[in-house]
N, C-alpha and C positions, 0 to 999 in steps of 0.2 A: 504493500500500500504506500508507504512513505516514499519509496524510491521513485515511484512514478509521480507522486504528488509534488515532490521537491523540484522535479523537472519543470513544473508549471510556475514556480516562483519567479524565475527570471522575467516573467511578464510584468513583475513589479517595477523593473527598470524602466519600462515604458511609462510608468506613472510617477517617475522621479525617485523611486526607492532604490537602494543598493543592497539587495539580499546577499548575505554571506552565509553559506551553508556549512554547518559543522561536518557533515558527512554526505556523501552521495553514493555510498555503497553500504554493505552490511557490517562495517567496522563499528564496534561498540566503544564509546567513550564513557568512562565513569563520570559521575556527576561533577566532581571537582574539576576534571579536565574541561568539561563543557563551560563551567563558570569561568575558569581561568581564560579560556579562549575568548569568551564574550568580553572579558575585562581588558583585552588587548586593543579593543576598538574605542575610539573617542567619540562622544556624542552619538551613542547608538541606542537602540531598543533591543531587548532580548525577548524573542517570541519562541516559546517552547511548545511544540506541537506533539500531541499524543492521541492515541486511540485507547479508549477505556475498555474495561471488562467488568463483569459482575456475575455472581453466582445466579442471580435472577436474570434469565435470558430475555425478559421483557423490559429490563432497564434500558432507557434510551435518552438521547438528547445531547446537547452541547452545553458545557459549563466552562467557565473561565475563572482562574485563580490568580490572586495577587497577594503579595505580602503587605500587611497593613500595620501601621505604627501602633495601633491599639493592642496588638499582640505582644508588645514589649513594654518595658518600663519607660514611661515618658521622660524621666530624668536622664536616661541614658542616651536619648536621641540628640544628635547634632542636626542643625537646620538642613544641611545638604542631604542627610539621610532621610529626614522627614520629607523633603521635596521630592526625592527619588521615589519614595513610597507613595506619595500623593500623585505623582505622575503615573506610577504603576496603576493606581486605582482608576485614574482618568482613562488611561490606555485600555485597561480591562473593560471598563464600561463601554467605551466607544467601539472597540473591536467586537465585543460580544453583541451589543445591540445591532450593529451593522450586520453581523452574521445572521442573527435571528430574523431581523426584518427582511433582509434580502433573500435568504434561503427559503423562508416561508412563502414567498411569492410563487415558488415552483415545487418545493418539497415540504412535507409536513414534518417540522423539526420541533422537538420538545425543548423548551427553554428551561435548563437546569440552573440558570441564574449565574451571576457573578458572585464569587465567594472569597472571603478572607481565609488565608491558610498560610502555612509555612512550607511550601514545596522546597525541598533541599536544593534543587537545581536553581532556584531563584535566590536563595538565601545569601550567597556570597557575591552577587553581581553588583557592580558599581553603577549600573544604568537601570532605568525603569525596565521592568520585566513582567511578563505574564506567562501563564501556562494554560493552554487551551486543550481541553479534552473534546475532540471533534466528533465523537460518537462512540458507540459500543460495538466492538467486534463480536461480542457474545450475543448481540441482537441480530437475528438473521437479516432483517430488512436493512438495518444500518450497516452491517458488514457488506452487503451488496452495494449500497450507496458508496461507502468508503472505497470500494474496489473499482468504482466506475470512473472512467476518465472524465466524463462530463461533470460529475460531482466534484472531483478533485480540482478541476479547473475553476468551478464555481467557488469552492472553498478558498483557493489561492487568491483569486481575484477579489473576493469579498474581504478577506483578511487584509489585503493591500489597501482596499478602499477604507476600511476601518482605521488602519494606521495613518493614512493620509488625512482623514478627518481629525484624528488626534493631533498630528503634527500641525495642521492648520490652526488648531485651537491654542497652540503655544504662542508665546510672544514671537514677533516676526524675526527677531535675530537668532532664534533657536534653529539649529540646523542638525537634524538627526539623520545619521546613516542607520540602516536597519540591519541588525544581526538576527537572522531567522534560523532557529535551531530545530532540527527534527530528529 
């Protein structure tokens, strides 16, 4: 699934984004390596793409996670850390809402909402980051969608559109390159 999906991400270049893929084959990187790689880019966004699974094969939908400052001691926060987490929240909301609104025009997608969490892959990043669960491989219908070239193109394009909406919402002097991790 992901290796075909990531081939569609260069379409983001046409929209002014510069996707940088962590991998384009079946090589596995431990979470610390993924975070370290993301931290080598200046002014980037970290988008971690996943396919979910559940014991209940009727579980379905898209959900997006971000690290929130409320999960940590407020006195321990520096302003730049708070800003990164606030940008992560804004990015999560913008991308998730764009995914749900756009995809529901053609596909029936359950909205599993934007959620606060501490995904390990996001914990050490210096840039705003989100983790998107794009659907459930254990759900027969969603597994078929996730394997479909048409749906993968729709996901890639819609994620790019959500990122662009977020970037446009930042101050005009902000210039984010986009690090997309799958």
